[in-house]
N, C-alpha and C positions, 0 to 999 in steps of 0.2 A: 566390266564383269568381275574384275578383281575385288572391287568395293562390295559388290553384291555377295560374293563368296565370304568375304570377311564379315559382313553384316550377319549372314546366316550362321557362321561359326560362333559369333558373339551371342546371338539369339539362342542358339542351341545350349550354350553354357549357362545362360540365364534360366532357360526353361528347366534344365537339369538340377539347378541349385536353389531355385526360389521356393518359398513356403507354399505349400499346396492348399492351405486353409481347409483341410479335411474334405477335399473334393476329389472325386475319382476323375481319371483322365477320360476323355480330353476336357481339360478345364480352361476357363477363361474368366475374366473379371469384368464387372460392370460397376457403375456408381450406385451404391445404396444410399438412401436418404429417408427422411420422414416428412410426412405432411399431415395436416389436420383435415379430417373428413367428418361429415355429419354422422351422428350416432344416436342410439336410443338413449332416453333419459337414464336408464339403469346402468349404462356403461360409459357415461360421459366423463371425460377427464377435465373438461372446461366448458364454459359457455361463451358464445359469441353473440354480438348484437348486430342485426342488419338494419341499416338506416336507408329506407327506400328513397327519401328525398335526395340523398347524396349518392345513392346506388353503391354504397360501400358497406363492408362489414369489418368488425374489429373484435378481438377477444375482449370480454368484459373488463378484464384487468387493464388492458391497454387503453380502452375507452376511458375508464375512470382516471387513469394517470394523465391522459391527454386533456381531459376536461378540467383537471385541477391546474394544469400548466399553461393552457392557451389564453387564459384571461377573458374568455367569452362569457363566463358565468359570474354572478355576484357572490360575495362571501356568504350571503344568506342561502343562496341556491346550493353552494358547495357544502355548507353545513348540513343542509337537508340531505345531500347525497351521502355524506359521512354517516348520517343517522340511519341509513339503509342497512348498515352493518352486514354487508355482503349477502343480504337476502336478495336473490335474483329477481323475485317478483317485485319487490320494492324498487330495485334498481331500474327494472324495465318501466315501471310507472313513472319514475323520475325522468327517465330518458324521453318517454312519451310526452310528459308535461313540458319539458324545457327544450327538447331538441327536435324530435320527429314523432308525431302522433302515430305514425304507421310502423314504428320500430318493432322488431321481433327478436326474441332470443331463440337460439338453437344450440342444442348440445353437440359437442364434438369430441372425438378421440384421435390420438396420434397413431398413425399406422406406418409401418415400414413399406417403402416402395423401392423399385429398381428403376432408375432414371432411363428414359428412352434415349436412343441414339448413342449409347455408350457400349463399347466393346474393346477389350484390351487383351492381348495375348499374354502380357506379363503384369504381375501385380505392381511392379515398380512404375510401369508406364501409367497405370490407373492412378497411383498415388500422385504422380507428377501432374496428371490432368486435373485432379481435384484441387491441388494447390494452385495451379495456374488459372483455374476457372472457378475459384471459390465464390465469386460474385453470382454464379448461377445456382448455387446450392445453399442449403442451410449449414449452420456450423456443425451439424451432426453427420454430414456426408462422409462416406467411408467406402473402402473397396469391398466388393461383395463377389465372392467366388461362386461360379456355377459350373455345371457339367453339361456338355453337349451330348445329352443322353440319346443313344441309338442313332447317332449321326455318323454313319460309316465313313463318309468322305472326310468329315472333319477329323475323325479318329485317325484315319490314314495319313492325313496331312500332318497332324501333330506327331505321329510316329516318325514320319520322315524328318520333320524338323528336329526331333530329339535324337534320332538314331543314325541318320545318314552320315557317312564318313566324308566330310567336306574336304579333307586333305587329299582324297583320291581324285578329286576333280582336277583335270588338267586344262589349263587355259592356253588356247592356241596363241602362238607368238604375236600375230597381228591383233588379237583381241586384248592382249596384255598391255599394249602400248597406249 
């Protein structure tokens, strides 16, 4: 019981002194990150190629880099790829000719997401989680503060955690041992 009270005292201090990231109480943190999603041509930030024979997709830039490095294509074929001059239609035709005739290009844009199954009472705990689990996230992962809006029980719990006088708790002699 003594350890639990000490934990709550330390948590209370952290809650009172941490950066609130412009969020109203009751606040909590999740992991924010980015992912690429299909987009309309007009707001595409990049294009990716889908190769149905391999059941894989790559950004066009990554595909070209890989094609030049793996040694599967002749110098003549790679010269032809260079001559496409970043014209996506020409690049797609090259891919269809030499790699996969069913290949398709699709536009994508990067969007901000909140990662599922993440919830932290303190910003510091969220930071430590991201660092310890970086292999699950992109290099752009970050803490993202949110408010538990109109959640009366959460608000009451946060109030207790921040305002309760833990010094007033008396531990019975037999529990202290």
